[in-house]
N, C-alpha and C positions, 0 to 999 in steps of 0.2 A: 903805672898802676891801673888795674882794671876798674872800670866804673860800674857800680851797681845801681840799679834803679829800683825803686819801690813804688807800687801803685798807691795813689792817694786813698786814705781810708774812705772818703766819700764815694770815690769811683768804685771801690770794692763793694761798698754797701749797695750801690745802685745795681751793680752786676748781680749780686746775690738776690736782690729783690726781684729783678727781672727773671732770674732762673726759677725762683720760687713761684712767681706768677705763672710762668710757663708750665710748671709742674701741676699747679692747681687747675689750669685750663685743660691740660692733658688728661688728668684724672676725671674731670667733669665730662669731657668729650667721650672718653672711654666708657664712663658710666651710662651716658645717654645711649650710645650705640649698643652696649651690652643689654640695656633694658629693652630696647626695640627688638633686638634679635632674639632674646630669650622669650619675650612676649609672643613674637611671631612664631617661634619654634613651638611653644606650648599650644598656641592657638591652632596651628596647622596640624600638629601631631596628635593632639588629644581632644580638640573641640569637636562638637557635633556639627558646627557650622564653620568650616574652614573658609568658606567663601567670604565671610565677614572680614577675616584677617587678610585675605588676598587683596582686598581693596586698598590696603595700606602699603602694598609693595612699592608702587611708584613713589609714595611719600618717603618710605625708608631709603630708597635710592637717592632721592633729592637731599634728604638729611645727611646721608653718608657722604655724598660728594661735597656738600657745603662745609661740613666739619673737617673733612680731609683736606680740602684746599685752603681752609683757614689757617692751617699749620704750615703752609708753604712759606718759607722765608723769602722776602723780596719778590713779591708777585709782580714781575716785570711784564712789559708788553710781549716779550718773547715767550714767557710762561703762558700767558692767556692765549697767545697765538697757538701754542702747542695744544692746549685744551680744546680750542675751537677746531683745529685740524683733526684731532682724534675723534671728537664727537661727530663731526660731519662725515669724515671718512668711514668711521665705524657704522654710522647709520646707512650710508649708501653701499657699503660692503654687504650689509644685510639685505638691502633692496635687490642687489645683483644676485645674492645667494638664493633668495626665495623665488626669484623670477627665472633663474636659469638652472638651478640645481648643480652648478658646476663647482662651486666653492666648497660647500658643506654637505651637499646631498639635497634630497627633496624634503622640504619642511614648510610649515606655515605657522604664523603666530596666532595664539588664542586671544582671549579677552582679558587675561589676568594682568597684563602690563599696561593697560590703559589705552588712551587714544592712539590711533594708528594713522599714518600717512603713507601712501604707496604700499599699504599692507604691512608696514613695519611700525611698531610702537615708537613714538618719539623718544621715550625714556631710554631706549636702547643705546643711544649715543652717550648718555650719561654713564651707563654701565661700562661702556668701552673706556671712558676716562678713568673710572674707579679702578678697573682691573689693570689697565695698561700702566697707569701712574703708580699704583701701590706696588705692583710687581717690579717695575723699573727701579723704584726707590730701594726695595729689598735687595735687588741685584747689585746696587752700588756698594754694598758692604763686602762684596767679593773682590779680593786682590788679584784680579785677572784682567786681561786686555778687554777693550770695549766690545768687540764682537762676541767674545765668549760670554760677557755679561748679558748681552742682548739675547743670546741663545738660552742662557739660564733663566732670564726673565720670561722669555716665551714659553719655556717649559713650565714655569710657575703658573702662567696663564692657562695653559692646557690642563695642568693638574687641577686647577679650580674648575675648569669646564667639565672635567670628568666627574666631579662631585655634583655639579649643577644639573647635568643632563637628566638623570632619572627623576629628580625632583621637579624639574621644569616640565617634563612630559606628564607627570602625575597630576600636577596642579594647573595644567593648561596654559603655561607660559608659551609653549609652542608644541607642535606635534610633528612626528616623522612619518613619511610614507611607509605603510605596512607595519607601523609601530616598532621599527627597528632603527636604532641609532647607528648610522653607517661609520665605518672607519674613516671615510673621506672627511667627515666632520672634524675629527681631531687633526687630520693632516692639514685641512684648510685653516683651522684655528692656529696651528703652529706657524704656517707660512704668513698669515696676516699678522699674528702677534709678533713674529720676528721683524717684519717690516716696521711695525709700530715701535718696537723697541730700538731698532737702529735709528729711527727718527728721534726717539726720546734721548738717545745718547748724543745726537748731533746738535740738538737745540741747546743754546747756551742759557741755562738758568740754574739756580742753586738746586742740587739734587739731594736735599735733606728735608725730611718731614718726620717728626716724632710720632705722629699718629698712624703713618702708613703701615708699619708692621702689624699693628693691632687691627686695622681695617681688613687687611688680607686674612689674618688669622681668624677673626670672628666670622667672616664670610665662609671661609673654608670649613670651620667647625659647624656652622649653621647648616650648610648644604650636606656635608658628610653625615651629620647626625640624623637629619631628616631622611637621607637616602638609606641609612641603616634600618630605619623603621618601616620603610615601604614594603 
């Protein structure tokens, strides 16, 4: 005779309570991120003093990464190691980029992203974590081999950069030689992003995050909408 098992009512109640708590946390986090991005969009697009709102860009990036990583299940040493590697590697990729012009073209950072070391804002490493991690999580939903997922995630990263570039130039995040965004920038972004995504796939940690799709989408809409108004 087949043996049927039934979960204890108390265990079911605990599981349902945890799911409900997660949903409340998710709605709260989405609301906070939406508030910051809508306020920033309105301030940059329609205020007579966009410089005031630009001061909060580093804070918005820190808030975003904090909320994003708080939804990572089982934050193991491997996960934190991944974040540290991406932050450090992303920062020094930018250092090499601005000093040689070989990776992305000739550019330099402005004052809008805060304190700089080696002519690169320290917050840029945080941005690489946000973009790499959120795109990597999104790509895990694709039922394809690992390398194809890495390519798809790298394309998501490049797509976001396409939306960021005109806004970044306009608001002095960085500037390009002759005020022209070179094709090399997007090629370089794809190569670096692909390397980071292959690394993302190889590091053993849980690749599920309920907030990651929203983070990618809100950033994409923020920069795309601003770019349409320039």
